C-alpha positions, 0 to 999 in steps of 0.5 A, spaced: 556 244 099 561 238 099 567 237 094 563 230 092 557 234 089 561 238 085 565 233 082 559 230 080 557 236 077 563 237 073 563 229 070 555 230 069 556 237 065 562 233 061 557 228 059 552 232 057 556 236 053 559 230 050 552 228 048 550 234 045 556 235 040 558 227 039 552 223 037 556 217 037 558 217 044 555 213 049 555 218 055 562 217 057 567 223 058 571 225 052 577 222 050 583 226 050 583 226 042 576 227 042 577 234 046 583 236 042 578 235 035 573 239 039 577 244 041 580 245 034 573 245 031 571 250 035 566 246 039 568 248 046 565 255 045 558 251 043 557 249 051 550 250 053 550 257 057 547 254 063 552 249 064 558 254 062 555 259 067 555 253 073 562 251 071 564 258 072 561 259 078 564 253 081 570 255 079 570 262 082 567 258 089 573 254 088 578 259 087 575 263 093 575 257 097 583 256 096 584 263 097 581 263 104 584 257 106 591 260 104 589 266 108 588 262 114 594 259 113 598 265 113 594 268 119 594 261 123 587 260 123 583 254 123 580 252 116 573 249 120 568 254 117 563 254 112 565 254 105 560 256 101 561 263 097 556 267 101 560 265 107 567 266 105 565 273 102 563 274 109 569 271 112 574 275 108 570 281 110 570 279 118 577 278 118 579 284 113 583 290 116 578 295 117 573 290 121 579 288 125 581 295 127 574 297 128 574 292 133 580 294 137 577 301 137 571 299 140 575 295 145 579 301 147 573 305 148 570 300 152 576 300 157 577 307 157 570 308 160 573 307 167 577 313 166 571 318 166 565 314 169 565 315 177 569 316 180 572 320 175 580 320 173 579 327 170 583 331 175 589 334 175 592 331 181 590 325 185 592 328 192 587 327 197 589 334 200 588 338 194 583 334 190 577 338 188 570 335 187 570 330 181 567 331 175 561 327 174 558 324 167 551 325 167 547 318 167 546 315 161 552 317 157 557 312 159 551 307 158 549 309 151 557 308 149 556 301 153 550 300 149 553 301 142 559 297 144 555 291 146 551 292 139 558 291 136 560 285 140 553 282 139 554 282 132 561 280 132 559 274 136 553 272 131 558 273 125 563 268 129 557 263 130 554 263 123 561 262 120 564 256 124 557 253 125 553 250 131 558 244 131 564 248 131 561 253 136 560 248 141 567 245 141 570 252 142 570 254 149 572 261 148 566 262 144 562 259 150 565 264 155 564 270 150 557 268 150 556 267 158 560 274 159 556 278 154 549 275 158 552 277 164 554 284 161 547 285 158 544 283 165 548 288 169 547 294 164 540 293 165 540 293 172 544 299 172 540 303 167 534 301 171 537 303 178 538 310 174 546 309 175 545 309 183 549 303 184 557 304 186 559 297 184 558 294 177 560 287 175 561 289 168 567 293 169 571 287 171 568 283 165 571 289 160 578 286 159 575 279 157 573 282 150 581 284 149 583 277 151 578 274 146 579 278 140 587 276 140 588 269 138 596 270 141 593 272 147 588 266 148 594 262 147 598 265 152 593 265 157 592 257 155 599 256 156 599 260 163 593 256 165 597 249 164 603 252 167 600 254 174 600 247 177 608 247 177 608 254 179 604 253 185 608 247 187 614 251 188 610 257 191 608 252 196 615 251 197 616 258 198 611 259 203 614 253 207 620 257 207 618 263 210 613 260 215 619 256 218 623 262 218 618 266 221 617 261 227 625 261 228 625 268 228 619 268 233 623 263 238 630 267 236 627 274 238 622 274 243 618 280 244 616 283 251 610 279 252 613 273 250 618 274 255 613 276 261 610 270 260 617 266 262 621 268 268 622 275 268 627 275 273 632 271 269 639 275 269 640 272 262 634 275 259 634 281 262 641 283 259 638 282 252 634 288 251 636 289 243 633 283 241 627 284 245 626 290 240 627 286 234 622 281 237 617 287 238 618 290 232 618 285 227 617 278 230 611 279 236 606 275 232 606 269 227 602 274 222 607 280 223 613 275 223 611 272 216 609 279 213 616 282 215 620 276 212 615 276 206 617 283 205 625 282 206 624 276 201 623 282 196 629 286 199 624 292 200 626 292 208 633 290 208 637 291 212 632 295 216 629 289 219 635 286 221 639 292 224 636 291 231 638 284 232 645 285 228 646 291 233 646 286 239 650 281 236 653 280 229 652 273 229 644 274 228 646 277 221 647 269 219 639 268 220 637 273 215 643 272 210 641 264 210 633 266 209 635 271 203 640 266 200 635 260 200 629 264 199 631 270 194 637 267 191 635 260 190 628 259 190 626 265 187 631 264 181 628 257 181 621 260 180 624 263 174 627 257 171 621 253 172 616 258 169 621 259 163 621 251 162 614 250 163 611 256 159 616 255 154 614 247 153 607 249 153 608 255 148 612 251 144 606 245 143 601 251 142 606 253 136 606 246 134 599 246 133 599 253 129 604 250 125 599 244 123 594 249 122 598 253 117 600 246 113 592 244 114 590 251 110 595 250 105 593 242 104 586 244 103 587 249 098 591 244 094 585 239 095 580 244 093 584 247 087 586 240 084 578 237 085 575 243 082 580 245 076 575 245 070 580 243 065 578 237 060 583 233 065 578 234 071 572 233 067 575 226 065 577 224 072 577 229 077 580 224 082 586 223 078 588 230 078 594 231 082 597 237 079 595 244 079 596 249 073 601 254 074 597 260 072 591 258 077 596 258 082 598 265 080 591 267 080 590 265 087 596 268 090 594 275 087 588 274 090 590 273 097 590 279 102 598 278 104 604 283 105 607 285 099 614 283 101 611 275 102 606 276 095 612 277 091 617 271 093 611 267 092 609 269 085 617 268 083 617 261 086 611 259 081 616 259 075 614 257 068 608 254 066 609 247 068 603 245 073 605 243 080 604 237 084 603 237 092 610 237 094 612 243 089 605 246 092 607 246 099 614 248 098 612 254 095 608 256 101 614 255 106 616 262 104 611 264 109 615 260 115 621 265 113 622 271 117 620 277 114 626 281 110 627 288 109 626 290 102 633 291 098 635 299 098 636 302 091 643 302 088 647 308 088 648 311 082 655 314 081 656 321 077 661 320 071 666 326 073 672 322 076 673 327 082 665 328 084 665 320 083 671 320 088 667 324 093 661 320 092 664 314 094 667 317 100 661 320 102 657 313 102 663 309 105 662 307 112 668 311 114 664 317 113 658 315 118 664 313 123 667 320 122 660 323 123 659 319 129 665 321 132 664 328 131 657 328 134 660 324 140 666 330 141 660 335 141 656 332 146 663 331 150 664 339 149 657 340 152 658 336 158 664 339 160 661 346 159 655 344 163 659 341 169 664 347 169 660 353 167 652 351 168 649 358 170 653 362 165 652 358 159 645 357 160 643 364 162 647 368 156 645 368 149 653 369 147 656 363 151 661 358 148 656 353 148 651 357 144 657 358 139 659 350 139 652 348 138 651 353 132 658 350 129 656 343 129 648 344 127 651 347 121 655 341 120 650 337 121 645 340 116 651 340 110 652 333 112 645 331 111 645 335 104 651 331 102 648 324 104 642 326 100 646 328 094 651 322 094 646 316 096 640 319 092 633 321 095 630 314 094 636 310 097 637 316 103 629 315 105 630 307 105 635 309 111 630 310 118 637 313 121 638 318 116 631 320 116 631 321 124 638 325 123 635 329 118 628 331 122 633 332 128 638 336 124 632 340 122 629 341 129 636 344 131 637 349 126 630 352 127 631 352 134 638 356 133 635 360 128 630 362 133 635 364 138 639 368 133 633 372 131 630 373 138 637 374 141 642 375 136 648 371 133 652 368 139 659 372 137 655 379 137 655 384 142 650 389 139 644 386 142 641 386 149 642 380 153 637 381 159 630 380 159 625 376 154 624 378 147 620 372 145 615 366 147 621 363 149 627 365 154 634 364 153 635 358 158 629 355 155 632 355 148 639 353 150 635 347 154 631 345 148 638 345 143 642 341 148 636 336 148 636 335 141 644 335 141 643 329 146 638 325 141 643 326 136 647 320 139 642 315 138 644 314 130 651 313 133 648 306 135 647 304 128 654 305 126 656 300 132 654 293 130 653 290 137 649 296 140 645 296 133 643 289 134 641 290 141 637 296 140 634 293 134 632 286 138 629 290 143 625 294 138 622 287 136 621 285 143 616 290 143 612 287 137 613 280 139 611 281 146 604 284 145 600 278 147 603 278 154 603 286 155 596 285 153 595 280 159 598 284 164 594 290 162 588 285 163 591 284 170 592 291 171 585 293 169 581 288 174 586 289 180 585 296 179 577 295 179 577 291 185 582 295 189 577 301 188 571 297 190 575 295 197 579 301 198 576 307 195 575 313 200 578 309 206 584 314 207 582 321 209 584 328 208 589 329 214 587 335 218 591 342 217 593 342 224 596 334 224 603 336 226 602 341 231 603 337 237 609 332 238 604 326 239 600 328 232 607 327 228 607 321 224 612 315 225 618 315 220 617 311 214 609 311 214 605 313 209 603 320 212 610 322 214 613 320 207 607 324 204 604 318 199 597 322 199 597 322 191 597 314 192 590 311 193 585 307 190 580 313 190 580 313 182 582 308 176 588 312 174 591 313 181 589 305 182 594 303 176 599 308 179 599 304 186 599 297 183 605 299 179 608 302 185 607 295 189 609 291 183 616 295 183 616 293 191 620 298 193 617 301 199 611 297 198 610 295 206 608 302 206 602 301 203 601 294 207 601 298 213 597 304 211 591 300 209 591 295 214 591 301 219 585 304 216 581 298 214 584 291 217 590 286 217 586 282 212 587 288 206 594 285 206 591 279 202 590 283 196 597 286 196 600 279 197 596 276 191 597 282 187 605 281 188 604 274 187 600 275 180 604 281 178 611 280 180 612 272 181 608 270 175 607 275 170 614 279 171 618 272 171 614 270 165 616 277 161 623 276 163 623 268 160 620 271 154 625 276 153 630 271 154 627 266 149 626 272 144 633 275 145 637 269 144 633 267 138 634 274 135 641 275 137 643 268 134 640 270 127 642 277 127 649 275 129 649 270 123 647 275 118 651 281 120 657 276 120 655 275 113 655 282 111 661 287 110 657 293 112 653 294 117 648 299 114 647 294 108 645 288 113 638 285 111 635 284 118 629 280 119 623 281 123 621 275 127 614 273 129 613 269 136 611 263 131 618 264 128 622 264 134 620 256 135 621 254 128 627 250 129 624 246 135 618 245 131 616 238 127 613 238 121 606 234 121 606 228 118 601 225 113 597 222 117 595 228 122 594 232 116 589 227 113 586 226 120 584 233 121 582 234 114 577 228 114 574 232 121 572 238 116 564 239 117 563 243 110 568 239 106 569 232 104 576 229 103 574 222 104 576 220 097 583 223 098 588 217 097 595 217 098 597 214 092 594 220 088 599 225 092 
């Protein structure tokens, strides 16, 4: 369907109506005076029913097109999809919240299969010394679940390809990759079923995270930006490699091993007097691979200062070698790597956000063009191409049908003032509200009582000083509890009638009275609008329940009539006191909301969890695939130690080894244990233990797996995570600092929730008219070629 054909429909319909009700007409469209007469005489109701039905259907399709285009703008989606009525309804259903969450559920089920399929992670511990026989899932159970998930993905792929069309499908690399992955997954699934689940290594396990990637547009943007930033990152990684390589060669020459010394004149008196740096060479620099790995681990500071102690013991000046290596490598090159990743990724990500802004502007402009072309008013009948304005009622009708958060819909409706039509500039200004960070809705006003005394009490209880007073009391409570736990831990934790229990009862009573007073002073609706108050109320209620339980089972803390020995209920005195103390510690959290700076920092960190979901998903994908690869490479290579392994001195494991540190639960024998090992290596503390044990049980080539994991997880992903945190934190800090300065009361501050797109609003440029017209002209299902700049 094209706009031109519908314009012809409207003009032809107007001419037919004119011929029926105005015999003197030559077939041209009615003039404005003739339309007014017809409307006065009631002729408009005599339009043929088939023409009226066609017009109403076309109007409905036009409104539906505008609604979908605006929803695309809200969600930064492309407008290049089919626009007929059936396709648009299917398109809205596909992007609806239930379908979207249904796909997330299917992806989650598919990813969680790694925990139950062989080798199963459904055991209490991963310690190979105590591991029992792994629970086995019958063949066909996992495959049946996979089959259902595959069916959902196939339907998803067909719906996507149908909605955007063949031409657009061939231009989308992610959909082509989606098709290839689906084909490989089906082939591998078929092989597994035909072999009755007897194969140990399955390719489709590595393909599962792809479904998570392709289902998130922001994750795909992040992957594309990361892919484009890799060349610059690799150039600095090459420099880092040369730094380690050169210092490794210097180390071999500076600290020769016994073998290297024997190759020279062994009777050299000078050489015979330097046994300590020979120990340095024997331990860390006896070969180039060993020297390289020793310095690579030193670059992560995991073996510092152990690697330098033998040489430093011989002569203090040898420390300069290791200091120079760390200053250049750790303090300079690694931080330069963070700066390069931040700069490059931020540039590419900003360009991606610029493309998203263009998509939003295209959606708004396409909606305007559709509405002004398909308006079935008499002005559109006369000359649709000259319709440069849209009735306000029609705009409100479209906004009401958009699936959007209510906090956005209300401002949009309020911005359409009066009944005057809107031109293009006004239409675009209306929907620029979408670019504004989301603000929390205003809280209900306080309703003061009429009695003067009660009004004064109400004003005192609603003042910020009352909140500060409560925070000070909570801090005093925690200080008293800390002093008692430090000085009298055994007595206060074992006795039901200790001073600590009495203090907890007194403060718990105050906390409950405080919450009741706040509910009365603020009013219930205003009270529940504060998340901090709700948290305080739940916490206080739990503390009161624990105190009441304690007094019912063991008596009041000031009474001596009850027996203090033994356990009377489900929980002992120690457990009840411990739970109450933990709840008291949690009472400190609301204190943060009364401190502007702390509140701003914590609220920013909470928003970071929302805005960094894309990068978190990518890290999850990397963890998933590396865990599967680690299982394929190292499953079962570490064997259970014999019971008498330490009976003789020769069987005692070396200090600092995998066996001596008892790292037995850290292995690749199942998926959950593999994730933990990858996390331990990512933290890089003692990661040389894993390098050593797997090189001993397999070969030195196994170290490549851990080095690649370190590069991907620490050097790239962790630095990228830090870079995005810096960018997000700076943006939110500046925004919220300005908001808090504008407000006199911290509790009344209208904080905003900024999305990733809104973080870059200040750096983005508005698309010009030429860009928008060029992109609109590329639409495969709508023809905008009649758009002339003179009309806008």
